[in-house]
Biopython code that builds the backbone (N, CA, C, O; Angstrom):
import numpy as np
from Bio.PDB.StructureBuilder import StructureBuilder

atoms = [
    (1, "MET", "N", (41.430, 33.547, -4.898)),
    (1, "MET", "CA", (41.091, 32.342, -4.171)),
    (1, "MET", "C", (39.575, 32.239, -3.967)),
    (1, "MET", "O", (38.980, 31.174, -4.128)),
    (2, "ARG", "N", (38.967, 33.382, -3.608)),
    (2, "ARG", "CA", (37.528, 33.371, -3.401)),
    (2, "ARG", "C", (36.790, 33.078, -4.706)),
    (2, "ARG", "O", (35.757, 32.408, -4.711)),
    (3, "LEU", "N", (37.322, 33.579, -5.791)),
    (3, "LEU", "CA", (36.700, 33.331, -7.087)),
    (3, "LEU", "C", (36.750, 31.853, -7.449)),
    (3, "LEU", "O", (35.802, 31.320, -8.024)),
    (4, "LEU", "N", (37.844, 31.195, -7.117)),
    (4, "LEU", "CA", (37.977, 29.761, -7.385)),
    (4, "LEU", "C", (36.984, 28.957, -6.545)),
    (4, "LEU", "O", (36.352, 28.027, -7.047)),
    (5, "ILE", "N", (36.851, 29.311, -5.289)),
    (5, "ILE", "CA", (35.885, 28.626, -4.414)),
    (5, "ILE", "C", (34.469, 28.855, -4.926)),
    (5, "ILE", "O", (33.661, 27.927, -4.953)),
    (6, "LEU", "N", (34.167, 30.078, -5.331)),
    (6, "LEU", "CA", (32.848, 30.392, -5.865)),
    (6, "LEU", "C", (32.564, 29.585, -7.128)),
    (6, "LEU", "O", (31.451, 29.089, -7.303)),
    (7, "LEU", "N", (33.539, 29.450, -7.996)),
    (7, "LEU", "CA", (33.352, 28.649, -9.205)),
    (7, "LEU", "C", (33.126, 27.175, -8.889)),
    (7, "LEU", "O", (32.306, 26.519, -9.533)),
    (8, "VAL", "N", (33.836, 26.661, -7.917)),
    (8, "VAL", "CA", (33.647, 25.258, -7.520)),
    (8, "VAL", "C", (32.252, 25.058, -6.939)),
    (8, "VAL", "O", (31.577, 24.085, -7.273)),
    (9, "VAL", "N", (31.815, 25.966, -6.076)),
    (9, "VAL", "CA", (30.486, 25.855, -5.467)),
    (9, "VAL", "C", (29.405, 25.945, -6.548)),
    (9, "VAL", "O", (28.463, 25.153, -6.546)),
    (10, "VAL", "N", (29.533, 26.886, -7.454)),
    (10, "VAL", "CA", (28.547, 27.025, -8.527)),
    (10, "VAL", "C", (28.551, 25.783, -9.415)),
    (10, "VAL", "O", (27.494, 25.326, -9.851)),
    (11, "GLY", "N", (29.737, 25.236, -9.683)),
    (11, "GLY", "CA", (29.820, 24.008, -10.476)),
    (11, "GLY", "C", (29.141, 22.834, -9.802)),
    (11, "GLY", "O", (28.433, 22.071, -10.459)),
    (12, "VAL", "N", (29.348, 22.673, -8.485)),
    (12, "VAL", "CA", (28.714, 21.576, -7.744)),
    (12, "VAL", "C", (27.207, 21.751, -7.721)),
    (12, "VAL", "O", (26.467, 20.791, -7.934)),
    (13, "ILE", "N", (26.748, 22.961, -7.467)),
    (13, "ILE", "CA", (25.305, 23.219, -7.450)),
    (13, "ILE", "C", (24.711, 22.968, -8.835)),
    (13, "ILE", "O", (23.634, 22.384, -8.953)),
    (14, "GLY", "N", (25.407, 23.406, -9.879)),
    (14, "GLY", "CA", (24.924, 23.160, -11.233)),
    (14, "GLY", "C", (24.829, 21.675, -11.549)),
    (14, "GLY", "O", (23.866, 21.231, -12.175)),
    (15, "TYR", "N", (25.814, 20.915, -11.123)),
    (15, "TYR", "CA", (25.793, 19.466, -11.354)),
    (15, "TYR", "C", (24.633, 18.812, -10.610)),
    (15, "TYR", "O", (23.944, 17.950, -11.155)),
    (16, "LEU", "N", (24.421, 19.229, -9.358)),
    (16, "LEU", "CA", (23.310, 18.668, -8.586)),
    (16, "LEU", "C", (21.963, 18.995, -9.227)),
    (16, "LEU", "O", (21.071, 18.149, -9.279)),
    (17, "VAL", "N", (21.826, 20.223, -9.710)),
    (17, "VAL", "CA", (20.578, 20.609, -10.380)),
    (17, "VAL", "C", (20.405, 19.801, -11.657)),
    (17, "VAL", "O", (19.307, 19.330, -11.955)),
    (18, "TYR", "N", (21.481, 19.639, -12.408)),
    (18, "TYR", "CA", (21.411, 18.889, -13.664)),
    (18, "TYR", "C", (21.015, 17.432, -13.431)),
    (18, "TYR", "O", (20.184, 16.895, -14.163)),
    (19, "THR", "N", (21.596, 16.792, -12.426)),
    (19, "THR", "CA", (21.293, 15.372, -12.193)),
    (19, "THR", "C", (19.953, 15.171, -11.508)),
    (19, "THR", "O", (19.299, 14.150, -11.724)),
    (20, "GLY", "N", (19.537, 16.115, -10.694)),
    (20, "GLY", "CA", (18.272, 15.960, -9.971)),
    (20, "GLY", "C", (17.061, 16.392, -10.742)),
    (20, "GLY", "O", (15.971, 15.875, -10.500)),
    (21, "THR", "N", (17.201, 17.320, -11.664)),
    (21, "THR", "CA", (16.061, 17.845, -12.400)),
    (21, "THR", "C", (15.457, 16.801, -13.328)),
    (21, "THR", "O", (14.241, 16.776, -13.516)),
    (22, "GLY", "N", (16.277, 15.947, -13.906)),
    (22, "GLY", "CA", (15.761, 14.928, -14.814)),
    (22, "GLY", "C", (14.792, 13.999, -14.128)),
    (22, "GLY", "O", (13.762, 13.652, -14.706)),
    (23, "ASP", "N", (15.093, 13.584, -12.906)),
    (23, "ASP", "CA", (14.178, 12.729, -12.165)),
    (23, "ASP", "C", (12.930, 13.496, -11.749)),
    (23, "ASP", "O", (11.828, 12.946, -11.734)),
    (24, "PHE", "N", (13.110, 14.771, -11.410)),
    (24, "PHE", "CA", (11.980, 15.557, -10.925)),
    (24, "PHE", "C", (10.939, 15.786, -12.004)),
    (24, "PHE", "O", (9.742, 15.677, -11.740)),
    (25, "VAL", "N", (11.372, 16.098, -13.206)),
    (25, "VAL", "CA", (10.420, 16.364, -14.277)),
    (25, "VAL", "C", (10.079, 15.116, -15.077)),
    (25, "VAL", "O", (9.243, 15.178, -15.979)),
    (26, "GLY", "N", (10.704, 13.988, -14.769)),
    (26, "GLY", "CA", (10.367, 12.746, -15.419)),
    (26, "GLY", "C", (11.044, 12.519, -16.744)),
    (26, "GLY", "O", (10.547, 11.738, -17.555)),
    (27, "VAL", "N", (12.167, 13.177, -16.997)),
    (27, "VAL", "CA", (12.850, 13.034, -18.273)),
    (27, "VAL", "C", (13.694, 11.769, -18.302)),
    (27, "VAL", "O", (13.700, 11.053, -19.304)),
    (28, "LYS", "N", (14.399, 11.486, -17.229)),
    (28, "LYS", "CA", (15.344, 10.374, -17.242)),
    (28, "LYS", "C", (14.665, 9.018, -17.194)),
    (28, "LYS", "O", (15.039, 8.112, -17.939)),
    (29, "LYS", "N", (13.679, 8.868, -16.335)),
    (29, "LYS", "CA", (13.049, 7.560, -16.161)),
    (29, "LYS", "C", (11.609, 7.616, -16.651)),
    (29, "LYS", "O", (10.681, 7.300, -15.907)),
    (30, "ASN", "N", (11.430, 8.010, -17.874)),
    (30, "ASN", "CA", (10.097, 8.113, -18.449)),
    (30, "ASN", "C", (9.707, 6.782, -19.078)),
    (30, "ASN", "O", (9.475, 6.694, -20.284)),
    (31, "ASN", "N", (9.639, 5.755, -18.247)),
    (31, "ASN", "CA", (9.312, 4.420, -18.711)),
    (31, "ASN", "C", (7.925, 4.066, -18.195)),
    (31, "ASN", "O", (7.780, 3.798, -17.002)),
    (32, "PRO", "N", (6.894, 4.053, -19.046)),
    (32, "PRO", "CA", (5.538, 3.777, -18.569)),
    (32, "PRO", "C", (5.384, 2.381, -17.998)),
    (32, "PRO", "O", (4.510, 2.154, -17.161)),
    (33, "VAL", "N", (6.213, 1.438, -18.431)),
    (33, "VAL", "CA", (6.102, 0.078, -17.901)),
    (33, "VAL", "C", (6.513, 0.051, -16.441)),
    (33, "VAL", "O", (5.821, -0.547, -15.617)),
    (34, "SER", "N", (7.632, 0.692, -16.104)),
    (34, "SER", "CA", (8.070, 0.696, -14.715)),
    (34, "SER", "C", (7.103, 1.498, -13.843)),
    (34, "SER", "O", (6.917, 1.172, -12.671)),
    (35, "ALA", "N", (6.489, 2.537, -14.400)),
    (35, "ALA", "CA", (5.503, 3.297, -13.638)),
    (35, "ALA", "C", (4.287, 2.427, -13.328)),
    (35, "ALA", "O", (3.767, 2.470, -12.213)),
    (36, "GLN", "N", (3.829, 1.639, -14.299)),
    (36, "GLN", "CA", (2.679, 0.775, -14.071)),
    (36, "GLN", "C", (3.007, -0.311, -13.061)),
    (36, "GLN", "O", (2.156, -0.691, -12.257)),
    (37, "VAL", "N", (4.227, -0.809, -13.096)),
    (37, "VAL", "CA", (4.649, -1.817, -12.118)),
    (37, "VAL", "C", (4.603, -1.231, -10.719)),
    (37, "VAL", "O", (4.147, -1.894, -9.787)),
    (38, "GLN", "N", (5.068, 0.004, -10.557)),
    (38, "GLN", "CA", (5.038, 0.654, -9.253)),
    (38, "GLN", "C", (3.597, 0.884, -8.786)),
    (38, "GLN", "O", (3.295, 0.724, -7.603)),
    (39, "ILE", "N", (2.724, 1.253, -9.697)),
    (39, "ILE", "CA", (1.314, 1.447, -9.342)),
    (39, "ILE", "C", (0.699, 0.128, -8.887)),
    (39, "ILE", "O", (-0.028, 0.092, -7.894)),
    (40, "ASP", "N", (0.986, -0.954, -9.604)),
    (40, "ASP", "CA", (0.454, -2.264, -9.225)),
    (40, "ASP", "C", (0.981, -2.710, -7.868)),
    (40, "ASP", "O", (0.235, -3.262, -7.059)),
    (41, "LYS", "N", (2.268, -2.469, -7.616)),
    (41, "LYS", "CA", (2.842, -2.824, -6.315)),
    (41, "LYS", "C", (2.194, -2.026, -5.190)),
    (41, "LYS", "O", (1.953, -2.553, -4.105)),
    (42, "THR", "N", (1.916, -0.762, -5.453)),
    (42, "THR", "CA", (1.277, 0.078, -4.448)),
    (42, "THR", "C", (-0.140, -0.402, -4.151)),
    (42, "THR", "O", (-0.562, -0.435, -2.995)),
    (43, "LYS", "N", (-0.871, -0.773, -5.197)),
    (43, "LYS", "CA", (-2.224, -1.300, -4.998)),
    (43, "LYS", "C", (-2.187, -2.611, -4.223)),
    (43, "LYS", "O", (-3.026, -2.838, -3.350)),
    (44, "GLU", "N", (-1.227, -3.472, -4.531)),
    (44, "GLU", "CA", (-1.104, -4.740, -3.822)),
    (44, "GLU", "C", (-0.759, -4.508, -2.352)),
    (44, "GLU", "O", (-1.307, -5.177, -1.476)),
    (45, "PHE", "N", (0.138, -3.573, -2.078)),
    (45, "PHE", "CA", (0.499, -3.257, -0.705)),
    (45, "PHE", "C", (-0.704, -2.718, 0.069)),
    (45, "PHE", "O", (-0.928, -3.096, 1.219)),
    (46, "ALA", "N", (-1.481, -1.829, -0.571)),
    (46, "ALA", "CA", (-2.674, -1.283, 0.081)),
    (46, "ALA", "C", (-3.682, -2.392, 0.371)),
    (46, "ALA", "O", (-4.321, -2.393, 1.423)),
    (47, "CYS", "N", (-3.825, -3.329, -0.555)),
    (47, "CYS", "CA", (-4.743, -4.448, -0.350)),
    (47, "CYS", "C", (-4.265, -5.320, 0.809)),
    (47, "CYS", "O", (-5.071, -5.746, 1.636)),
    (48, "GLU", "N", (-2.958, -5.589, 0.876)),
    (48, "GLU", "CA", (-2.415, -6.382, 1.981)),
    (48, "GLU", "C", (-2.683, -5.709, 3.324)),
    (48, "GLU", "O", (-3.010, -6.378, 4.305)),
    (49, "GLN", "N", (-2.546, -4.390, 3.366)),
    (49, "GLN", "CA", (-2.817, -3.666, 4.604)),
    (49, "GLN", "C", (-4.300, -3.729, 4.963)),
    (49, "GLN", "O", (-4.648, -3.846, 6.138)),
    (50, "ASN", "N", (-5.174, -3.652, 3.960)),
    (50, "ASN", "CA", (-6.607, -3.793, 4.221)),
    (50, "ASN", "C", (-6.917, -5.177, 4.785)),
    (50, "ASN", "O", (-7.682, -5.306, 5.740)),
    (51, "LEU", "N", (-6.318, -6.215, 4.189)),
    (51, "LEU", "CA", (-6.552, -7.576, 4.671)),
    (51, "LEU", "C", (-6.039, -7.750, 6.097)),
    (51, "LEU", "O", (-6.680, -8.406, 6.918)),
    (52, "LYS", "N", (-4.893, -7.165, 6.385)),
    (52, "LYS", "CA", (-4.356, -7.250, 7.734)),
    (52, "LYS", "C", (-5.302, -6.590, 8.737)),
    (52, "LYS", "O", (-5.542, -7.122, 9.820)),
    (53, "MET", "N", (-5.835, -5.423, 8.362)),
    (53, "MET", "CA", (-6.768, -4.722, 9.228)),
    (53, "MET", "C", (-8.056, -5.531, 9.430)),
    (53, "MET", "O", (-8.576, -5.614, 10.542)),
    (54, "LEU", "N", (-8.561, -6.122, 8.348)),
    (54, "LEU", "CA", (-9.792, -6.907, 8.452)),
    (54, "LEU", "C", (-9.592, -8.146, 9.324)),
    (54, "LEU", "O", (-10.441, -8.463, 10.157)),
    (55, "ASN", "N", (-8.485, -8.840, 9.137)),
    (55, "ASN", "CA", (-8.238, -10.045, 9.926)),
    (55, "ASN", "C", (-7.921, -9.711, 11.377)),
    (55, "ASN", "O", (-8.228, -10.507, 12.265)),
    (56, "ASP", "N", (-7.316, -8.557, 11.642)),
    (56, "ASP", "CA", (-7.142, -8.111, 13.026)),
    (56, "ASP", "C", (-8.489, -7.783, 13.659)),
    (56, "ASP", "O", (-8.690, -8.005, 14.853)),
    (57, "PHE", "N", (-9.408, -7.254, 12.857)),
    (57, "PHE", "CA", (-10.751, -6.967, 13.347)),
    (57, "PHE", "C", (-11.441, -8.262, 13.785)),
    (57, "PHE", "O", (-12.121, -8.297, 14.811)),
    (58, "VAL", "N", (-11.258, -9.324, 12.995)),
    (58, "VAL", "CA", (-11.842, -10.622, 13.342)),
    (58, "VAL", "C", (-11.250, -11.124, 14.663)),
    (58, "VAL", "O", (-11.980, -11.619, 15.522)),
    (59, "LYS", "N", (-9.939, -10.998, 14.826)),
    (59, "LYS", "CA", (-9.294, -11.441, 16.069)),
    (59, "LYS", "C", (-9.794, -10.648, 17.267)),
    (59, "LYS", "O", (-10.004, -11.208, 18.343)),
    (60, "THR", "N", (-9.985, -9.340, 17.080)),
    (60, "THR", "CA", (-10.510, -8.510, 18.160)),
    (60, "THR", "C", (-11.924, -8.928, 18.514)),
    (60, "THR", "O", (-12.270, -9.028, 19.691)),
    (61, "TYR", "N", (-12.738, -9.172, 17.506)),
    (61, "TYR", "CA", (-14.112, -9.614, 17.747)),
    (61, "TYR", "C", (-14.126, -10.941, 18.507)),
    (61, "TYR", "O", (-14.905, -11.129, 19.441)),
    (62, "MET", "N", (-13.246, -11.860, 18.087)),
    (62, "MET", "CA", (-13.206, -13.162, 18.747)),
    (62, "MET", "C", (-12.780, -13.029, 20.207)),
    (62, "MET", "O", (-13.354, -13.682, 21.078)),
    (63, "SER", "N", (-11.789, -12.198, 20.481)),
    (63, "SER", "CA", (-11.305, -12.075, 21.857)),
    (63, "SER", "C", (-12.310, -11.370, 22.755)),
    (63, "SER", "O", (-12.421, -11.707, 23.934)),
    (64, "THR", "N", (-13.045, -10.397, 22.220)),
    (64, "THR", "CA", (-14.020, -9.696, 23.058)),
    (64, "THR", "C", (-15.292, -10.507, 23.278)),
    (64, "THR", "O", (-16.017, -10.265, 24.242)),
    (65, "HIS", "N", (-15.572, -11.464, 22.401)),
    (65, "HIS", "CA", (-16.780, -12.280, 22.537)),
    (65, "HIS", "C", (-16.487, -13.700, 23.013)),
    (65, "HIS", "O", (-17.402, -14.521, 23.089)),
    (66, "GLY", "N", (-15.245, -14.001, 23.330)),
    (66, "GLY", "CA", (-14.895, -15.314, 23.862)),
    (66, "GLY", "C", (-15.048, -16.447, 22.864)),
    (66, "GLY", "O", (-15.426, -17.556, 23.244)),
    (67, "ILE", "N", (-14.767, -16.194, 21.611)),
    (67, "ILE", "CA", (-14.887, -17.210, 20.568)),
    (67, "ILE", "C", (-13.505, -17.779, 20.284)),
    (67, "ILE", "O", (-12.553, -17.031, 20.058)),
    (68, "ASP", "N", (-13.395, -19.108, 20.297)),
    (68, "ASP", "CA", (-12.105, -19.753, 20.068)),
    (68, "ASP", "C", (-11.900, -20.162, 18.610)),
    (68, "ASP", "O", (-10.779, -20.109, 18.105)),
    (69, "ASN", "N", (-12.956, -20.561, 17.943)),
    (69, "ASN", "CA", (-12.862, -21.053, 16.579)),
    (69, "ASN", "C", (-13.249, -19.944, 15.601)),
    (69, "ASN", "O", (-14.383, -19.467, 15.646)),
    (70, "PRO", "N", (-12.342, -19.520, 14.720)),
    (70, "PRO", "CA", (-12.690, -18.442, 13.790)),
    (70, "PRO", "C", (-13.800, -18.813, 12.819)),
    (70, "PRO", "O", (-14.450, -17.923, 12.269)),
    (71, "GLU", "N", (-14.035, -20.090, 12.595)),
    (71, "GLU", "CA", (-15.097, -20.503, 11.682)),
    (71, "GLU", "C", (-16.484, -20.260, 12.265)),
    (71, "GLU", "O", (-17.480, -20.331, 11.545)),
    (72, "ASP", "N", (-16.557, -19.971, 13.579)),
    (72, "ASP", "CA", (-17.841, -19.683, 14.214)),
    (72, "ASP", "C", (-18.283, -18.234, 14.003)),
    (72, "ASP", "O", (-19.401, -17.874, 14.369)),
    (73, "VAL", "N", (-17.430, -17.410, 13.425)),
    (73, "VAL", "CA", (-17.737, -15.998, 13.212)),
    (73, "VAL", "C", (-18.366, -15.830, 11.829)),
    (73, "VAL", "O", (-17.903, -16.410, 10.847)),
    (74, "THR", "N", (-19.427, -15.029, 11.771)),
    (74, "THR", "CA", (-20.072, -14.754, 10.487)),
    (74, "THR", "C", (-19.851, -13.294, 10.099)),
    (74, "THR", "O", (-19.566, -12.446, 10.945)),
    (75, "LEU", "N", (-19.988, -13.026, 8.827)),
    (75, "LEU", "CA", (-19.807, -11.670, 8.338)),
    (75, "LEU", "C", (-20.887, -10.744, 8.880)),
    (75, "LEU", "O", (-20.619, -9.572, 9.146)),
    (76, "ASP", "N", (-22.105, -11.256, 9.047)),
    (76, "ASP", "CA", (-23.186, -10.430, 9.593)),
    (76, "ASP", "C", (-22.877, -10.000, 11.024)),
    (76, "ASP", "O", (-23.161, -8.864, 11.403)),
    (77, "GLU", "N", (-22.296, -10.897, 11.819)),
    (77, "GLU", "CA", (-21.913, -10.534, 13.192)),
    (77, "GLU", "C", (-20.858, -9.438, 13.191)),
    (77, "GLU", "O", (-20.910, -8.508, 13.995)),
    (78, "LEU", "N", (-19.906, -9.559, 12.283)),
    (78, "LEU", "CA", (-18.851, -8.550, 12.206)),
    (78, "LEU", "C", (-19.402, -7.197, 11.786)),
    (78, "LEU", "O", (-18.975, -6.161, 12.297)),
    (79, "LYS", "N", (-20.349, -7.203, 10.856)),
    (79, "LYS", "CA", (-20.955, -5.948, 10.420)),
    (79, "LYS", "C", (-21.767, -5.314, 11.546)),
    (79, "LYS", "O", (-21.770, -4.092, 11.693)),
    (80, "GLN", "N", (-22.458, -6.137, 12.345)),
    (80, "GLN", "CA", (-23.190, -5.607, 13.491)),
    (80, "GLN", "C", (-22.238, -5.037, 14.540)),
    (80, "GLN", "O", (-22.600, -4.124, 15.281)),
    (81, "TYR", "N", (-21.028, -5.574, 14.600)),
    (81, "TYR", "CA", (-20.008, -5.112, 15.547)),
    (81, "TYR", "C", (-19.353, -3.822, 15.069)),
    (81, "TYR", "O", (-18.625, -3.184, 15.829)),
    (82, "GLY", "N", (-19.602, -3.423, 13.809)),
    (82, "GLY", "CA", (-19.102, -2.151, 13.304)),
    (82, "GLY", "C", (-18.166, -2.249, 12.115)),
    (82, "GLY", "O", (-17.553, -1.252, 11.733)),
    (83, "LEU", "N", (-18.043, -3.418, 11.525)),
    (83, "LEU", "CA", (-17.144, -3.601, 10.390)),
    (83, "LEU", "C", (-17.706, -2.943, 9.138)),
    (83, "LEU", "O", (-18.877, -3.111, 8.798)),
    (84, "ARG", "N", (-16.852, -2.198, 8.465)),
    (84, "ARG", "CA", (-17.176, -1.649, 7.146)),
    (84, "ARG", "C", (-16.108, -2.160, 6.198)),
    (84, "ARG", "O", (-14.918, -1.908, 6.385)),
    (85, "LEU", "N", (-16.548, -2.875, 5.184)),
    (85, "LEU", "CA", (-15.593, -3.460, 4.240)),
    (85, "LEU", "C", (-15.013, -2.389, 3.324)),
    (85, "LEU", "O", (-15.760, -1.666, 2.665)),
    (86, "PRO", "N", (-13.697, -2.285, 3.279)),
    (86, "PRO", "CA", (-13.084, -1.352, 2.327)),
    (86, "PRO", "C", (-13.104, -1.941, 0.919)),
    (86, "PRO", "O", (-13.527, -3.080, 0.724)),
    (87, "HIS", "N", (-12.657, -1.180, -0.036)),
    (87, "HIS", "CA", (-12.579, -1.648, -1.420)),
    (87, "HIS", "C", (-11.132, -1.946, -1.766)),
    (87, "HIS", "O", (-10.227, -1.207, -1.380)),
    (88, "CYS", "N", (-10.920, -3.024, -2.491)),
    (88, "CYS", "CA", (-9.582, -3.340, -2.973)),
    (88, "CYS", "C", (-9.200, -2.311, -4.031)),
    (88, "CYS", "O", (-9.992, -2.046, -4.936)),
    (89, "PRO", "N", (-8.008, -1.726, -3.942)),
    (89, "PRO", "CA", (-7.607, -0.719, -4.926)),
    (89, "PRO", "C", (-7.517, -1.252, -6.359)),
    (89, "PRO", "O", (-7.611, -0.486, -7.318)),
    (90, "ALA", "N", (-7.335, -2.565, -6.496)),
    (90, "ALA", "CA", (-7.218, -3.154, -7.836)),
    (90, "ALA", "C", (-8.558, -3.643, -8.370)),
    (90, "ALA", "O", (-8.611, -4.235, -9.448)),
    (91, "GLY", "N", (-9.635, -3.407, -7.638)),
    (91, "GLY", "CA", (-10.961, -3.783, -8.107)),
    (91, "GLY", "C", (-11.430, -5.146, -7.632)),
    (91, "GLY", "O", (-12.491, -5.608, -8.052)),
    (92, "GLY", "N", (-10.670, -5.799, -6.769)),
    (92, "GLY", "CA", (-11.077, -7.099, -6.235)),
    (92, "GLY", "C", (-12.133, -6.947, -5.153)),
    (92, "GLY", "O", (-12.465, -5.837, -4.736)),
    (93, "LYS", "N", (-12.645, -8.066, -4.713)),
    (93, "LYS", "CA", (-13.638, -8.093, -3.637)),
    (93, "LYS", "C", (-13.031, -8.815, -2.444)),
    (93, "LYS", "O", (-12.243, -9.747, -2.606)),
    (94, "TYR", "N", (-13.402, -8.380, -1.246)),
    (94, "TYR", "CA", (-12.970, -9.054, -0.043)),
    (94, "TYR", "C", (-14.015, -10.097, 0.328)),
    (94, "TYR", "O", (-15.198, -9.791, 0.479)),
    (95, "VAL", "N", (-13.551, -11.337, 0.471)),
    (95, "VAL", "CA", (-14.424, -12.468, 0.753)),
    (95, "VAL", "C", (-14.067, -12.995, 2.136)),
    (95, "VAL", "O", (-12.891, -13.094, 2.486)),
    (96, "PHE", "N", (-15.088, -13.333, 2.919)),
    (96, "PHE", "CA", (-14.886, -13.866, 4.264)),
    (96, "PHE", "C", (-15.214, -15.355, 4.248)),
    (96, "PHE", "O", (-16.377, -15.741, 4.132)),
    (97, "GLU", "N", (-14.178, -16.188, 4.366)),
    (97, "GLU", "CA", (-14.358, -17.643, 4.369)),
    (97, "GLU", "C", (-13.544, -18.260, 5.490)),
    (97, "GLU", "O", (-12.387, -17.897, 5.704)),
    (98, "ASP", "N", (-14.146, -19.183, 6.196)),
    (98, "ASP", "CA", (-13.479, -19.942, 7.258)),
    (98, "ASP", "C", (-12.831, -19.031, 8.286)),
    (98, "ASP", "O", (-11.755, -19.344, 8.797)),
    (99, "GLY", "N", (-13.463, -17.915, 8.595)),
    (99, "GLY", "CA", (-12.968, -17.028, 9.634)),
    (99, "GLY", "C", (-11.832, -16.123, 9.206)),
    (99, "GLY", "O", (-11.153, -15.545, 10.054)),
    (100, "LYS", "N", (-11.611, -15.989, 7.906)),
    (100, "LYS", "CA", (-10.520, -15.147, 7.427)),
    (100, "LYS", "C", (-10.944, -14.421, 6.153)),
    (100, "LYS", "O", (-11.708, -14.950, 5.345)),
    (101, "PHE", "N", (-10.435, -13.202, 5.991)),
    (101, "PHE", "CA", (-10.718, -12.414, 4.795)),
    (101, "PHE", "C", (-9.685, -12.703, 3.719)),
    (101, "PHE", "O", (-8.498, -12.874, 3.997)),
    (102, "TYR", "N", (-10.171, -12.753, 2.475)),
    (102, "TYR", "CA", (-9.321, -12.955, 1.305)),
    (102, "TYR", "C", (-9.713, -11.938, 0.248)),
    (102, "TYR", "O", (-10.840, -11.443, 0.236)),
    (103, "CYS", "N", (-8.783, -11.631, -0.632)),
    (103, "CYS", "CA", (-9.050, -10.754, -1.779)),
    (103, "CYS", "C", (-9.134, -11.629, -3.028)),
    (103, "CYS", "O", (-8.341, -12.551, -3.217)),
    (104, "THR", "N", (-10.111, -11.318, -3.873)),
    (104, "THR", "CA", (-10.269, -12.115, -5.092)),
    (104, "THR", "C", (-9.158, -11.837, -6.103)),
    (104, "THR", "O", (-8.984, -12.612, -7.044)),
    (105, "VAL", "N", (-8.406, -10.756, -5.933)),
    (105, "VAL", "CA", (-7.315, -10.432, -6.860)),
    (105, "VAL", "C", (-5.954, -10.806, -6.275)),
    (105, "VAL", "O", (-5.143, -11.439, -6.951)),
    (106, "HIS", "N", (-5.702, -10.421, -5.030)),
    (106, "HIS", "CA", (-4.358, -10.521, -4.482)),
    (106, "HIS", "C", (-4.102, -11.745, -3.603)),
    (106, "HIS", "O", (-2.942, -12.097, -3.390)),
    (107, "SER", "N", (-5.118, -12.391, -3.095)),
    (107, "SER", "CA", (-4.895, -13.547, -2.222)),
    (107, "SER", "C", (-4.546, -14.769, -3.053)),
    (107, "SER", "O", (-5.067, -14.976, -4.148)),
    (108, "LYS", "N", (-3.663, -15.558, -2.506)),
    (108, "LYS", "CA", (-3.224, -16.758, -3.238)),
    (108, "LYS", "C", (-3.930, -17.974, -2.731)),
    (108, "LYS", "O", (-3.691, -19.077, -3.225)),
]
sb = StructureBuilder()
sb.init_structure("model")
sb.init_model(0)
sb.init_chain("A")
sb.init_seg("    ")
for serial, (resi, resn, name, xyz) in enumerate(atoms, 1):
    if name == "N":
        sb.init_residue(resn, " ", resi, " ")
    sb.init_atom(name, np.array(xyz, "f"), 0.0, 1.0, " ", f" {name:<3s}", serial, name[0])
structure = sb.get_structure()
């Protein structure tokens, strides 16, 4: 009985190793197109997070300085307040227009 249980356990572990190893070493899903799509999605997500952080910075600046209209804020004022512009992971530039940041690659 113990031998049968041991064989079942070894069989289950072997099956798990067999099915999991292919993904781990990249044998099963070795599709460069899907990998590039995932990289592009990751870069876009990182850019969206950068834009969110930059636009939150503008809102914080406006609330601490009593500014109601975002168009009254300039990039030089934000830089004097401590803003450091990050880089878009896809190589785009962050542009500040009408009180809001946009990316030249990812913004619509």
